[in-house]
Backbone as CSV, one residue per row, in Angstrom:
resi,resn,N_x,N_y,N_z,CA_x,CA_y,CA_z,C_x,C_y,C_z
1,MET,7.559,-31.050,9.797,6.860,-30.879,8.516,7.819,-29.987,7.517
2,PRO,8.013,-30.452,6.290,8.676,-29.639,5.457,8.088,-28.295,5.099
3,LEU,8.912,-27.317,4.908,8.466,-25.934,4.654,7.947,-25.991,3.131
4,ALA,6.641,-25.539,2.884,6.071,-25.527,1.590,6.624,-24.221,0.754
5,LEU,7.034,-24.494,-0.501,7.427,-23.398,-1.324,6.307,-22.919,-2.255
6,SER,6.294,-21.573,-2.405,5.288,-21.079,-3.302,5.753,-21.179,-4.683
7,ARG,4.700,-20.961,-5.543,4.998,-21.146,-7.032,6.099,-20.087,-7.414
8,ARG,6.118,-18.927,-6.792,7.151,-17.949,-7.010,8.607,-18.545,-6.741
9,ASP,8.643,-19.203,-5.504,9.891,-19.857,-5.159,10.380,-20.892,-6.196
10,LEU,9.322,-21.698,-6.610,9.626,-22.678,-7.537,10.194,-22.265,-8.838
11,LEU,9.559,-21.122,-9.266,9.927,-20.438,-10.627,11.246,-19.862,-10.472
12,LEU,11.592,-19.211,-9.320,12.904,-18.647,-9.163,13.922,-19.693,-9.079
13,ALA,13.544,-20.805,-8.444,14.535,-21.945,-8.403,14.975,-22.389,-9.784
14,GLY,13.885,-22.423,-10.599,14.050,-22.965,-12.060,14.933,-21.956,-12.785
15,THR,14.830,-20.593,-12.437,15.506,-19.607,-13.214,16.992,-19.706,-13.059
16,VAL,17.464,-20.106,-11.821,18.848,-20.192,-11.596,19.477,-21.219,-12.524
17,SER,18.831,-22.247,-12.873,19.441,-23.273,-13.834,19.517,-22.868,-15.174
18,LEU,18.673,-21.878,-15.656,18.672,-21.511,-17.065,19.952,-20.951,-17.534
19,LEU,20.773,-20.349,-16.729,21.965,-19.716,-17.106,23.065,-20.747,-17.501
20,SER,22.912,-21.968,-17.021,24.000,-22.917,-17.104,23.609,-23.956,-18.363
21,PHE,22.592,-23.816,-18.945,22.181,-24.861,-19.919,22.746,-24.460,-21.335
22,PRO,23.432,-25.370,-21.940,24.179,-25.043,-23.155,23.123,-24.864,-24.357
23,ALA,23.708,-24.323,-25.423,22.880,-24.074,-26.699,22.607,-25.423,-27.375
24,ARG,23.460,-26.449,-27.132,23.226,-27.684,-27.844,23.042,-28.736,-26.728
25,ALA,22.571,-29.895,-27.187,22.131,-31.016,-26.203,23.520,-31.360,-25.635
26,ASP,23.461,-31.715,-24.341,24.605,-32.235,-23.464,24.050,-33.426,-22.681
27,ALA,24.562,-34.587,-23.084,24.113,-35.868,-22.432,24.391,-35.935,-20.974
28,SER,25.345,-34.951,-20.458,25.635,-35.047,-18.976,24.612,-34.418,-18.260
29,ARG,23.793,-33.478,-18.867,22.670,-32.829,-18.275,21.581,-33.884,-17.915
30,ARG,20.922,-33.638,-16.806,19.850,-34.624,-16.426,18.504,-33.844,-16.232
31,VAL,17.598,-33.941,-17.243,16.352,-33.333,-17.212,15.156,-34.308,-17.007
32,VAL,14.325,-34.069,-15.941,13.154,-34.832,-15.860,11.996,-34.028,-16.465
33,SER,11.141,-34.707,-17.443,10.193,-34.110,-18.164,8.816,-34.680,-17.702
34,LEU,8.058,-33.719,-17.194,6.622,-34.112,-16.672,5.612,-33.442,-17.517
35,GLY,4.945,-34.255,-18.412,3.887,-33.748,-19.199,4.047,-34.210,-20.645
36,GLY,3.113,-34.769,-21.301,3.344,-35.078,-22.718,3.717,-34.029,-23.621
37,ALA,3.286,-32.895,-23.467,3.593,-31.920,-24.414,4.991,-31.306,-24.021
38,VAL,5.391,-31.358,-22.847,6.778,-30.968,-22.516,7.845,-31.931,-23.167
39,THR,7.480,-33.332,-22.942,8.422,-34.283,-23.563,8.479,-34.163,-25.068
40,GLU,7.369,-34.055,-25.668,7.232,-33.957,-27.174,8.003,-32.728,-27.630
41,THR,7.891,-31.695,-26.933,8.657,-30.474,-27.362,10.173,-30.685,-27.102
42,LEU,10.639,-31.325,-26.031,12.002,-31.453,-25.841,12.658,-32.245,-26.978
43,TYR,11.863,-33.288,-27.406,12.422,-34.164,-28.453,12.461,-33.288,-29.730
44,ARG,11.487,-32.537,-30.007,11.445,-31.661,-31.237,12.730,-30.634,-31.244
45,LEU,13.155,-30.228,-30.005,14.132,-29.339,-29.801,15.528,-30.076,-29.819
46,GLY,15.517,-31.432,-30.051,16.793,-32.033,-30.078,17.421,-32.317,-28.578
47,ARG,16.642,-32.282,-27.620,17.109,-32.404,-26.254,16.829,-33.755,-25.687
48,GLU,16.600,-34.713,-26.510,16.285,-36.079,-25.949,17.501,-36.782,-25.268
49,PRO,18.668,-36.471,-25.590,19.801,-37.006,-24.804,19.894,-36.543,-23.368
50,GLU,19.237,-35.418,-23.003,19.258,-34.906,-21.677,18.211,-35.463,-20.902
51,ILE,17.200,-36.076,-21.429,16.081,-36.482,-20.665,16.325,-37.856,-19.988
52,VAL,16.216,-37.731,-18.519,16.550,-38.963,-17.757,15.173,-39.618,-17.150
53,GLY,14.195,-38.964,-17.326,12.783,-39.601,-16.816,11.708,-38.854,-17.296
54,VAL,10.584,-39.455,-17.494,9.322,-38.962,-18.019,8.072,-39.351,-17.277
55,ASP,7.020,-38.930,-17.473,5.772,-39.367,-16.872,4.971,-40.200,-17.847
56,SER,3.878,-40.891,-17.359,3.147,-41.870,-18.234,2.398,-41.199,-19.335
57,THR,2.230,-39.938,-19.286,1.474,-39.197,-20.382,2.492,-38.957,-21.632
58,SER,3.734,-39.098,-21.338,4.777,-38.872,-22.407,4.863,-39.929,-23.367
59,GLN,3.735,-40.051,-24.246,3.739,-41.196,-25.196,3.972,-40.891,-26.406
60,PHE,4.510,-39.648,-26.867,4.913,-39.342,-28.189,6.167,-38.489,-27.909
61,PRO,7.303,-38.762,-28.711,7.358,-39.995,-29.654,7.373,-41.154,-28.790
62,PRO,7.060,-42.379,-29.358,6.867,-43.696,-28.687,8.172,-44.008,-27.958
63,ASP,9.252,-43.637,-28.420,10.589,-44.076,-27.839,10.730,-43.376,-26.369
64,ALA,9.909,-42.327,-26.086,10.011,-41.679,-24.777,9.838,-42.548,-23.675
65,LEU,8.765,-43.324,-23.802,8.390,-44.385,-22.713,9.178,-45.653,-22.751
66,LYS,9.661,-45.987,-24.040,10.412,-47.134,-24.201,11.801,-47.083,-23.638
67,THR,12.409,-45.876,-23.773,13.780,-45.665,-23.419,14.082,-44.861,-22.286
68,LYS,13.047,-44.139,-21.628,13.210,-43.415,-20.408,12.493,-44.023,-19.228
69,PRO,13.089,-43.880,-18.017,12.271,-44.327,-16.818,10.975,-43.732,-16.781
70,ASN,9.915,-44.345,-16.386,8.546,-43.834,-16.363,8.306,-43.557,-14.678
71,LEU,8.008,-42.277,-14.516,7.731,-41.984,-13.096,6.285,-42.074,-12.700
72,GLY,5.462,-42.583,-13.539,4.040,-42.598,-13.273,3.226,-41.539,-13.739
73,TYR,1.989,-41.420,-13.314,0.991,-40.490,-13.805,1.377,-39.074,-13.365
74,VAL,1.401,-38.144,-14.201,1.887,-36.700,-14.032,1.219,-36.080,-12.881
75,ARG,0.067,-36.441,-12.395,-0.551,-35.827,-11.347,-0.527,-36.648,-10.009
76,ALA,0.181,-37.704,-10.058,0.414,-38.659,-8.899,1.803,-39.185,-8.823
77,LEU,2.689,-38.273,-8.743,4.152,-38.564,-8.810,4.687,-38.754,-7.337
78,GLY,5.890,-39.372,-7.296,6.493,-39.633,-6.019,7.936,-39.026,-5.964
79,ALA,8.141,-38.363,-4.814,9.335,-37.590,-4.702,10.578,-38.565,-4.753
80,GLU,10.503,-39.734,-4.087,11.678,-40.596,-4.048,12.147,-41.060,-5.538
81,GLY,11.068,-41.466,-6.240,11.455,-41.915,-7.620,11.955,-40.755,-8.456
82,LEU,11.530,-39.592,-8.311,12.005,-38.382,-9.005,13.507,-38.047,-8.638
83,LEU,13.677,-38.006,-7.298,15.042,-37.651,-6.847,16.015,-38.873,-7.090
84,SER,15.478,-40.018,-7.246,16.490,-41.035,-7.563,17.136,-41.006,-8.938
85,LEU,16.561,-40.163,-9.778,17.128,-39.911,-11.044,18.197,-38.867,-11.072
86,LYS,18.415,-38.219,-10.020,19.470,-37.163,-9.791,19.402,-36.005,-10.842
87,PRO,18.168,-35.319,-11.053,17.978,-34.535,-12.049,18.732,-32.965,-11.810
88,ASP,19.193,-32.434,-12.847,19.651,-31.142,-12.669,18.419,-30.148,-12.905
89,LEU,17.389,-30.534,-13.506,16.263,-29.619,-13.785,15.027,-30.500,-13.970
90,VAL,13.976,-30.049,-13.461,12.577,-30.755,-13.680,11.738,-29.731,-14.414
91,LEU,11.288,-30.087,-15.537,10.308,-29.255,-16.407,8.932,-29.936,-16.116
92,ALA,8.080,-29.136,-15.589,6.700,-29.740,-15.246,5.620,-29.003,-15.763
93,ILE,4.692,-29.648,-16.560,3.437,-29.011,-16.888,2.738,-28.416,-15.594
94,GLU,1.951,-27.355,-15.692,1.315,-26.755,-14.544,0.621,-27.774,-13.653
95,GLY,-0.134,-28.739,-14.262,-0.916,-29.572,-13.395,-0.182,-30.724,-12.756
96,ALA,1.111,-30.766,-12.845,1.903,-31.982,-12.379,1.885,-31.732,-10.808
97,GLY,2.012,-32.932,-10.195,2.093,-32.991,-8.719,2.002,-34.355,-8.296
98,PRO,1.610,-34.344,-7.013,0.925,-33.422,-6.074,1.960,-32.268,-5.767
99,PRO,1.351,-31.168,-5.356,2.141,-29.992,-5.065,3.351,-30.339,-3.946
100,ASP,2.933,-31.140,-3.000,3.873,-31.426,-1.898,5.106,-32.142,-2.342
101,VAL,4.838,-33.022,-3.392,5.936,-33.825,-3.874,6.974,-32.832,-4.595
102,LEU,6.463,-31.858,-5.440,7.259,-30.979,-6.054,8.011,-30.018,-5.104
103,ASN,7.259,-29.778,-4.071,7.921,-28.905,-3.025,9.118,-29.575,-2.437
104,LEU,8.975,-30.892,-2.079,10.052,-31.859,-1.586,11.250,-31.896,-2.594
105,VAL,10.949,-31.897,-3.813,11.993,-31.984,-4.858,12.723,-30.626,-4.829
106,ALA,11.973,-29.446,-4.745,12.631,-28.203,-4.805,13.420,-27.954,-3.588
107,GLN,12.931,-28.515,-2.387,13.709,-28.423,-1.200,14.984,-29.136,-1.151
108,ALA,14.940,-30.234,-1.926,16.198,-31.017,-2.198,17.282,-30.224,-3.020
109,GLY,16.885,-29.046,-3.522,17.924,-28.370,-4.426,17.751,-28.493,-5.814
110,VAL,16.673,-29.220,-6.252,16.542,-29.350,-7.629,15.678,-28.219,-8.261
111,PRO,16.178,-27.504,-9.330,15.389,-26.480,-9.835,14.138,-26.954,-10.656
112,ILE,13.112,-26.365,-10.557,11.825,-26.724,-11.169,11.212,-25.563,-11.926
113,VAL,11.090,-25.778,-13.222,10.430,-24.796,-14.022,8.952,-25.343,-14.447
114,ARG,8.035,-24.414,-14.162,6.563,-24.772,-14.508,6.321,-24.372,-15.874
115,VAL,5.570,-25.192,-16.633,5.251,-24.983,-18.076,3.840,-24.693,-18.243
116,PRO,3.371,-23.545,-18.730,1.865,-23.147,-18.794,1.149,-24.213,-19.495
117,GLU,-0.149,-24.416,-19.106,-1.084,-25.460,-19.579,-2.343,-24.909,-20.264
118,ASP,-2.278,-23.666,-20.762,-3.397,-23.078,-21.540,-3.674,-23.826,-22.829
119,PRO,-4.877,-24.358,-22.935,-5.229,-25.097,-24.193,-5.804,-24.277,-25.295
120,SER,-4.892,-23.620,-26.005,-5.203,-22.656,-27.131,-3.917,-22.650,-27.899
121,ALA,-4.037,-22.098,-29.091,-2.945,-21.882,-30.076,-1.820,-21.096,-29.358
122,GLN,-2.140,-20.010,-28.645,-1.192,-19.192,-27.992,-0.424,-19.952,-26.912
123,GLY,-1.226,-20.817,-26.259,-0.737,-21.671,-25.296,0.306,-22.669,-25.708
124,VAL,0.012,-23.182,-26.917,0.956,-24.173,-27.553,2.326,-23.401,-27.730
125,LEU,2.195,-22.245,-28.312,3.458,-21.431,-28.653,4.144,-21.016,-27.298
126,ALA,3.388,-20.643,-26.269,3.969,-20.291,-25.062,4.628,-21.439,-24.290
127,ARG,4.218,-22.614,-24.583,4.831,-23.817,-24.059,6.140,-24.105,-24.715
128,ILE,6.095,-23.894,-26.044,7.374,-24.141,-26.726,8.498,-23.209,-26.260
129,ASP,8.048,-21.974,-26.226,8.973,-20.827,-25.708,9.471,-21.185,-24.274
130,ALA,8.604,-21.581,-23.340,9.040,-21.800,-22.009,10.042,-23.082,-21.977
131,VAL,9.690,-24.079,-22.701,10.665,-25.223,-22.689,11.979,-24.832,-23.285
132,ALA,11.875,-24.163,-24.481,13.214,-23.799,-25.098,14.081,-23.039,-24.255
133,ARG,13.518,-22.038,-23.595,14.308,-21.136,-22.708,14.832,-21.913,-21.505
134,ALA,14.077,-22.791,-21.016,14.536,-23.513,-19.793,15.805,-24.362,-20.095
135,VAL,15.903,-24.882,-21.364,17.073,-25.628,-21.658,18.070,-25.053,-22.613
136,GLY,17.974,-23.786,-22.689,18.905,-22.927,-23.383,18.934,-23.291,-25.019
137,ALA,17.650,-23.412,-25.419,17.495,-23.876,-26.963,16.742,-22.866,-27.503
138,GLU,16.943,-21.494,-27.455,16.096,-20.520,-27.976,15.890,-20.572,-29.432
139,ALA,17.096,-20.748,-30.064,17.106,-20.710,-31.622,16.210,-21.837,-32.151
140,ALA,16.499,-23.042,-31.552,15.674,-24.168,-31.849,14.189,-23.924,-31.634
141,GLY,13.911,-23.329,-30.607,12.483,-23.037,-30.102,11.884,-22.130,-31.042
142,GLU,12.583,-21.000,-31.567,11.987,-20.107,-32.482,11.712,-20.845,-33.792
143,ALA,12.564,-21.638,-34.209,12.343,-22.512,-35.435,11.073,-23.429,-35.366
144,LEU,11.074,-24.081,-34.104,9.899,-24.878,-33.911,8.493,-24.015,-33.923
145,ALA,8.603,-22.994,-33.166,7.394,-22.048,-33.088,6.960,-21.537,-34.447
146,SER,8.005,-21.276,-35.198,7.611,-20.780,-36.687,6.952,-21.800,-37.433
147,ASP,7.439,-23.076,-37.382,6.754,-24.149,-38.041,5.367,-24.346,-37.537
148,VAL,5.134,-24.344,-36.159,3.785,-24.528,-35.641,2.935,-23.435,-36.061
149,ARG,3.342,-22.130,-36.075,2.578,-21.005,-36.548,2.083,-21.198,-37.955
150,SER,3.041,-21.697,-38.816,2.620,-21.971,-40.183,1.524,-23.126,-40.311
151,ARG,1.554,-23.946,-39.494,0.497,-25.140,-39.557,-0.807,-24.568,-38.869
152,PHE,-0.694,-23.653,-37.948,-1.994,-22.969,-37.418,-2.727,-22.253,-38.435
153,ALA,-1.781,-21.529,-39.242,-2.293,-20.782,-40.466,-3.044,-21.650,-41.473
154,ILE,-2.544,-22.849,-41.635,-3.284,-23.708,-42.668,-4.585,-24.152,-41.990
155,LEU,-4.504,-24.414,-40.601,-5.707,-24.745,-39.875,-6.797,-23.651,-40.008
156,ASP,-6.385,-22.391,-39.856,-7.162,-21.215,-40.005,-7.979,-21.269,-41.246
157,ARG,-7.310,-21.499,-42.250,-7.783,-21.512,-43.679,-8.783,-22.682,-43.820
158,ALA,-8.471,-23.756,-43.319,-9.464,-24.962,-43.386,-10.599,-24.611,-42.745
159,ARG,-10.469,-24.170,-41.426,-11.620,-23.896,-40.613,-12.581,-22.934,-41.236
160,ALA,-11.991,-21.861,-41.922,-12.800,-20.834,-42.573,-13.651,-21.397,-43.750
161,GLY,-13.042,-22.491,-44.378,-13.812,-23.078,-45.483,-14.621,-24.227,-45.084
162,ALA,-14.858,-24.590,-43.783,-15.596,-25.729,-43.331,-17.037,-25.450,-43.060
163,GLY,-17.449,-24.069,-43.072,-18.848,-23.848,-42.984,-19.142,-23.610,-41.565
164,PRO,-20.303,-23.494,-41.180,-20.984,-23.158,-39.865,-20.486,-24.331,-38.880
165,GLY,-20.099,-23.946,-37.648,-19.630,-24.890,-36.661,-20.732,-25.805,-36.258
166,LEU,-20.412,-27.149,-36.076,-21.345,-28.154,-35.595,-21.424,-28.036,-34.035
167,ARG,-22.466,-28.579,-33.514,-22.513,-28.596,-32.149,-21.788,-30.193,-31.809
168,VAL,-20.733,-30.084,-30.943,-20.137,-31.329,-30.655,-20.025,-31.676,-29.231
169,LEU,-20.308,-32.834,-28.799,-20.125,-33.223,-27.474,-18.975,-34.192,-27.314
170,ALA,-17.891,-33.698,-26.566,-16.646,-34.528,-26.425,-16.920,-35.458,-25.183
171,VAL,-16.781,-36.819,-25.457,-16.884,-37.756,-24.356,-15.574,-38.486,-24.133
172,LEU,-15.157,-38.355,-22.807,-13.877,-38.898,-22.375,-14.049,-40.463,-22.072
173,SER,-15.198,-40.646,-21.370,-15.387,-42.059,-20.904,-16.823,-42.189,-20.387
174,LEU,-17.136,-43.384,-20.069,-18.437,-43.598,-19.468,-18.302,-43.802,-17.871
175,GLN,-19.149,-43.245,-17.081,-18.905,-43.433,-15.609,-20.424,-43.872,-15.212
176,ASN,-20.524,-45.067,-14.809,-21.886,-45.639,-14.381,-22.945,-45.462,-15.438
177,GLY,-22.444,-45.547,-16.646,-23.485,-45.459,-17.793,-23.661,-44.042,-18.267
178,ARG,-22.998,-43.100,-17.551,-23.134,-41.636,-17.943,-21.932,-41.163,-18.684
179,PRO,-22.008,-40.442,-19.629,-20.942,-39.877,-20.458,-20.070,-38.795,-19.614
180,LEU,-18.791,-38.896,-19.443,-18.111,-37.822,-18.915,-17.646,-36.874,-20.025
181,VAL,-18.090,-35.690,-19.923,-17.961,-34.818,-21.095,-17.138,-33.644,-20.752
182,GLY,-16.480,-32.957,-21.714,-15.571,-31.823,-21.555,-16.431,-30.484,-21.643
183,GLY,-16.507,-29.743,-20.463,-17.164,-28.512,-20.509,-16.104,-27.338,-20.808
184,ARG,-16.497,-26.101,-20.281,-15.612,-24.897,-20.458,-14.292,-25.221,-19.731
185,GLY,-13.220,-24.607,-20.175,-11.993,-24.758,-19.648,-11.177,-26.020,-19.706
186,THR,-11.820,-27.037,-20.462,-11.150,-28.178,-20.658,-10.303,-28.249,-21.886
187,THR,-9.380,-29.172,-22.055,-8.713,-29.350,-23.283,-9.520,-29.682,-24.485
188,ALA,-10.659,-30.477,-24.107,-11.644,-30.803,-25.126,-12.272,-29.336,-25.730
189,ASP,-12.586,-28.579,-24.798,-13.144,-27.318,-25.194,-12.170,-26.444,-25.995
190,GLY,-10.990,-26.488,-25.794,-9.932,-25.727,-26.389,-9.817,-26.305,-27.792
191,MET,-9.835,-27.655,-27.955,-9.698,-28.256,-29.285,-10.842,-28.007,-30.154
192,LEU,-12.059,-27.997,-29.552,-13.281,-27.775,-30.306,-13.242,-26.400,-30.894
193,ARG,-12.798,-25.375,-30.062,-12.732,-23.993,-30.498,-11.750,-23.894,-31.750
194,LEU,-10.640,-24.584,-31.553,-9.564,-24.618,-32.619,-10.174,-25.145,-33.967
195,ALA,-11.025,-26.144,-33.750,-11.582,-26.764,-34.978,-12.859,-25.983,-35.484
196,GLY,-13.293,-24.924,-34.790,-14.411,-24.104,-35.270,-15.655,-24.767,-34.939
197,ALA,-15.729,-25.648,-33.956,-16.998,-26.390,-33.450,-17.554,-25.554,-32.252
198,VAL,-18.819,-25.899,-32.029,-19.583,-25.325,-30.815,-19.514,-26.458,-29.810
199,ASN,-19.072,-26.180,-28.602,-19.115,-27.216,-27.654,-20.441,-27.296,-26.915
200,ALA,-20.928,-28.543,-27.312,-22.367,-28.707,-26.841,-22.466,-28.905,-25.375
201,ALA,-21.335,-28.968,-24.630,-21.385,-28.840,-23.166,-20.846,-27.606,-22.531
202,GLU,-20.933,-26.450,-23.238,-20.406,-25.184,-22.850,-21.036,-24.713,-21.690
203,ASN,-22.277,-25.206,-21.177,-22.792,-24.709,-19.853,-22.104,-25.365,-18.722
204,LEU,-21.331,-26.349,-18.935,-20.606,-26.921,-17.850,-19.211,-26.431,-17.694
205,GLU,-18.702,-26.639,-16.428,-17.311,-26.192,-16.154,-16.472,-27.522,-15.936
206,GLY,-15.449,-27.709,-16.682,-14.586,-28.901,-16.423,-15.142,-30.109,-17.076
207,TRP,-14.522,-31.290,-16.616,-15.069,-32.542,-16.959,-16.111,-32.938,-16.104
208,LYS,-17.343,-33.233,-16.677,-18.461,-33.604,-15.694,-19.322,-34.750,-16.378
209,PRO,-19.840,-35.579,-15.479,-20.775,-36.631,-15.990,-22.178,-36.032,-16.470
210,LEU,-22.760,-36.470,-17.553,-23.976,-35.834,-18.042,-25.115,-36.821,-17.901
211,SER,-26.115,-36.267,-17.374,-27.411,-37.068,-17.259,-28.001,-37.389,-18.679
212,ASP,-29.047,-38.267,-18.635,-29.800,-38.484,-19.887,-30.467,-37.279,-20.296
213,GLU,-30.999,-36.481,-19.464,-31.651,-35.292,-19.757,-30.653,-34.194,-20.317
214,GLY,-29.432,-34.322,-19.772,-28.391,-33.218,-20.156,-27.942,-33.549,-21.551
215,VAL,-27.819,-34.888,-21.842,-27.464,-35.386,-23.251,-28.478,-34.865,-24.268
216,ILE,-29.666,-35.124,-23.984,-30.758,-34.689,-24.925,-30.888,-33.132,-25.040
217,ALA,-30.588,-32.435,-23.915,-30.726,-30.956,-23.952,-29.455,-30.404,-24.705
218,ALA,-28.290,-31.135,-24.696,-27.254,-30.653,-25.343,-27.281,-30.727,-26.867
219,ARG,-28.167,-31.455,-27.496,-28.388,-31.589,-28.959,-27.226,-31.573,-29.724
220,PRO,-26.205,-32.530,-29.551,-25.028,-32.590,-30.230,-25.413,-33.005,-31.662
221,ASP,-24.621,-32.355,-32.694,-24.790,-32.887,-34.102,-23.814,-33.990,-34.162
222,VAL,-22.618,-34.010,-33.471,-21.628,-35.049,-33.563,-21.086,-35.293,-32.215
223,VAL,-20.829,-36.523,-31.892,-20.233,-36.933,-30.805,-18.726,-37.254,-30.975
224,LEU,-17.819,-36.570,-30.274,-16.345,-36.857,-30.360,-15.986,-37.740,-29.290
225,ARG,-15.543,-38.860,-29.692,-15.174,-39.915,-28.595,-13.674,-39.957,-28.484
226,VAL,-13.242,-39.516,-27.205,-11.838,-39.474,-26.930,-11.293,-40.801,-26.553
227,VAL,-10.493,-41.471,-27.343,-10.066,-42.885,-27.044,-8.540,-43.028,-26.952
228,ARG,-8.104,-44.163,-26.587,-6.633,-44.473,-26.462,-6.262,-45.117,-27.736
229,GLY,-5.107,-44.560,-28.380,-4.678,-45.145,-29.691,-5.799,-45.069,-30.798
230,ASP,-5.973,-46.160,-31.570,-6.818,-46.252,-32.687,-8.079,-46.881,-32.291
231,GLY,-8.473,-47.116,-30.949,-9.654,-47.796,-30.770,-10.908,-46.732,-30.770
232,ARG,-12.111,-47.271,-30.574,-13.299,-46.485,-30.663,-13.980,-46.430,-29.239
233,GLY,-13.575,-47.169,-28.255,-14.030,-47.046,-26.988,-15.467,-47.680,-26.941
234,GLU,-16.219,-47.354,-25.867,-17.614,-47.769,-25.874,-18.438,-47.100,-26.930
235,ASP,-19.471,-47.739,-27.352,-20.397,-47.146,-28.398,-21.291,-46.311,-27.627
236,VAL,-20.871,-44.934,-27.340,-21.824,-44.077,-26.590,-23.158,-43.862,-27.306
237,LEU,-23.217,-43.946,-28.610,-24.476,-43.672,-29.324,-25.366,-44.862,-29.070
238,ALA,-25.019,-45.886,-28.532,-26.032,-47.030,-28.206,-26.718,-46.582,-26.939
239,LEU,-26.206,-45.619,-26.244,-27.115,-45.271,-25.045,-28.361,-44.660,-25.426
240,PRO,-29.422,-44.935,-24.653,-30.726,-44.561,-25.095,-30.880,-42.971,-25.358
241,ALA,-30.264,-42.285,-24.357,-30.363,-40.822,-24.493,-29.937,-40.251,-25.762
242,PHE,-28.919,-40.920,-26.392,-28.381,-40.293,-27.567,-29.258,-40.589,-28.745
243,ALA,-30.252,-41.451,-28.680,-31.061,-41.781,-29.879,-32.022,-40.583,-30.110
244,ALA,-32.171,-39.791,-29.010,-33.028,-38.511,-29.219,-32.214,-37.363,-29.614
245,THR,-30.945,-37.436,-30.022,-30.131,-36.229,-30.466,-29.855,-36.239,-31.874
246,PRO,-29.474,-35.313,-32.553,-29.157,-35.295,-33.969,-28.026,-36.255,-34.230
247,ALA,-27.062,-36.367,-33.295,-25.817,-37.168,-33.465,-26.342,-38.726,-33.428
248,GLY,-27.100,-38.926,-32.482,-27.573,-40.414,-32.412,-28.504,-40.767,-33.689
249,ARG,-29.233,-39.938,-34.137,-30.090,-40.354,-35.319,-29.306,-40.448,-36.605
250,ALA,-28.189,-39.678,-36.581,-27.299,-39.721,-37.828,-26.110,-40.703,-37.671
251,ARG,-26.010,-41.351,-36.504,-24.904,-42.078,-36.127,-23.645,-41.328,-36.486
252,ALA,-23.605,-40.053,-36.012,-22.482,-39.157,-36.251,-21.450,-39.221,-35.121
253,LEU,-20.482,-40.133,-35.303,-19.442,-40.328,-34.236,-18.101,-40.186,-34.708
254,VAL,-17.235,-39.381,-34.156,-15.892,-39.186,-34.529,-15.081,-39.762,-33.215
255,ALA,-14.020,-40.692,-33.530,-13.172,-41.166,-32.425,-11.806,-40.730,-32.814
256,MET,-11.166,-40.094,-31.783,-9.708,-39.696,-31.907,-8.817,-40.016,-30.732
257,ASP,-7.633,-40.278,-30.998,-6.671,-40.605,-29.739,-6.567,-39.412,-28.872
258,GLY,-6.731,-39.631,-27.541,-6.793,-38.539,-26.553,-5.443,-37.940,-26.470
259,LEU,-4.301,-38.386,-26.524,-3.098,-37.823,-26.419,-2.777,-36.907,-27.450
260,TYR,-3.132,-37.364,-28.745,-2.956,-36.576,-29.857,-3.797,-35.413,-29.945
261,LEU,-5.127,-35.648,-29.560,-6.214,-34.596,-29.586,-6.073,-33.622,-28.633
262,LEU,-5.736,-34.054,-27.298,-5.848,-33.138,-26.295,-4.378,-32.742,-25.625
263,GLY,-3.350,-33.160,-26.296,-2.042,-32.979,-25.662,-1.580,-31.563,-25.770
264,PHE,-2.059,-30.706,-26.710,-1.654,-29.358,-26.786,-0.008,-29.179,-26.973
265,GLY,0.576,-30.020,-27.751,1.928,-29.834,-27.973,2.196,-29.500,-29.364
266,PRO,3.356,-29.661,-29.860,3.540,-29.173,-31.341,2.693,-29.887,-32.354
267,ARG,2.085,-30.918,-32.098,1.276,-31.649,-33.167,-0.207,-30.975,-33.083
268,THR,-0.454,-30.232,-32.233,-1.841,-29.642,-32.046,-2.480,-29.222,-33.404
269,PRO,-1.768,-28.252,-34.131,-2.378,-27.794,-35.377,-2.839,-29.034,-36.254
270,ASP,-1.978,-30.054,-36.364,-2.477,-31.205,-37.179,-3.603,-31.891,-36.624
271,ALA,-3.655,-32.005,-35.222,-4.699,-32.682,-34.642,-6.016,-32.042,-34.950
272,ALA,-5.922,-30.700,-34.831,-7.188,-29.756,-35.104,-7.566,-29.882,-36.534
273,LEU,-6.546,-29.922,-37.429,-7.014,-30.087,-38.798,-7.626,-31.334,-39.090
274,ASP,-7.190,-32.487,-38.512,-7.742,-33.781,-38.588,-9.220,-33.731,-38.121
275,LEU,-9.333,-33.002,-36.915,-10.571,-33.033,-36.365,-11.539,-32.119,-37.336
276,VAL,-11.142,-31.186,-37.830,-12.044,-30.350,-38.854,-12.564,-31.269,-40.031
277,ALA,-11.590,-32.057,-40.494,-11.998,-32.912,-41.680,-12.967,-34.057,-41.232
278,ALA,-12.700,-34.618,-39.918,-13.640,-35.770,-39.444,-14.955,-35.095,-39.049
279,LEU,-15.016,-33.940,-38.581,-16.329,-33.358,-38.240,-17.097,-33.123,-39.483
280,SER,-16.412,-32.386,-40.606,-17.031,-32.195,-41.757,-17.678,-33.470,-42.417
281,ALA,-16.831,-34.563,-42.367,-17.453,-35.861,-43.009,-18.661,-36.279,-42.058
282,ALA,-18.493,-36.258,-40.738,-19.576,-36.678,-39.960,-20.877,-35.953,-40.091
283,GLY,-20.601,-34.535,-40.343,-21.784,-33.577,-40.545,-22.551,-33.855,-41.764
284,ARG,-21.688,-34.279,-42.848,-22.389,-34.670,-44.134,-23.201,-35.880,-44.053
285,ARG,-22.728,-36.854,-43.129,-23.634,-38.000,-42.851,-24.979,-37.597,-42.272
286,GLY,-25.058,-36.525,-41.506,-26.229,-36.110,-40.845,-27.167,-35.361,-41.810
């Protein structure tokens, strides 16, 4: 049985590689990017030539999945496919795995750097810093972080002028007719906070299916439907339980692309600003 490595071992392994990465992109370097926010940040830092593989959540920019090998879902990776790309460095969002797979990759001598996954404004800036340091792009990272901070400042002003926060229920999907909603600690909760909204599922932890009674008790003013691309997903407001809520009576539904909304990469202040505007419009309908 292979020896499991601790997170400290993995981080130390990653640190060894940081000294050898150049200030400019070097196509001879081979970086595997695991996590949509990591890939988006690498592109914004001008390190696209170094990327030799991505995961299936790396959908922005669109060229990432069109031009780079797809290693599959970020939480269900395989060691063989990853090692076949002969990477010099693996940059992995904290939730990437399974852990045993990354342990095997580290034991094969590939440095791994874990990127924090905190769904907040500070978390976005910390991710930019971690990715920039990992590939020796500190100056580009500082410039990108400055740009993102300025857009968070615009968001702060928009949020302050939007009035009292609405109660919003974020629905990811339907499971056996029940909405799967984002409670405390989820990316949906983090985005609602950025937009100045009240999470109507704040009494739950994580992503949980909500009963009819729970939907009614949540009393959402607006339902935020997380969708793929520009679709609207199932009409959750058609479910009987929603008819008894303010959102259901007002037909107050906002649909947004999940990767844009919940990715917590460099586009996050823009996504939050779009959400502020959409919630304000939906609230006026109510």
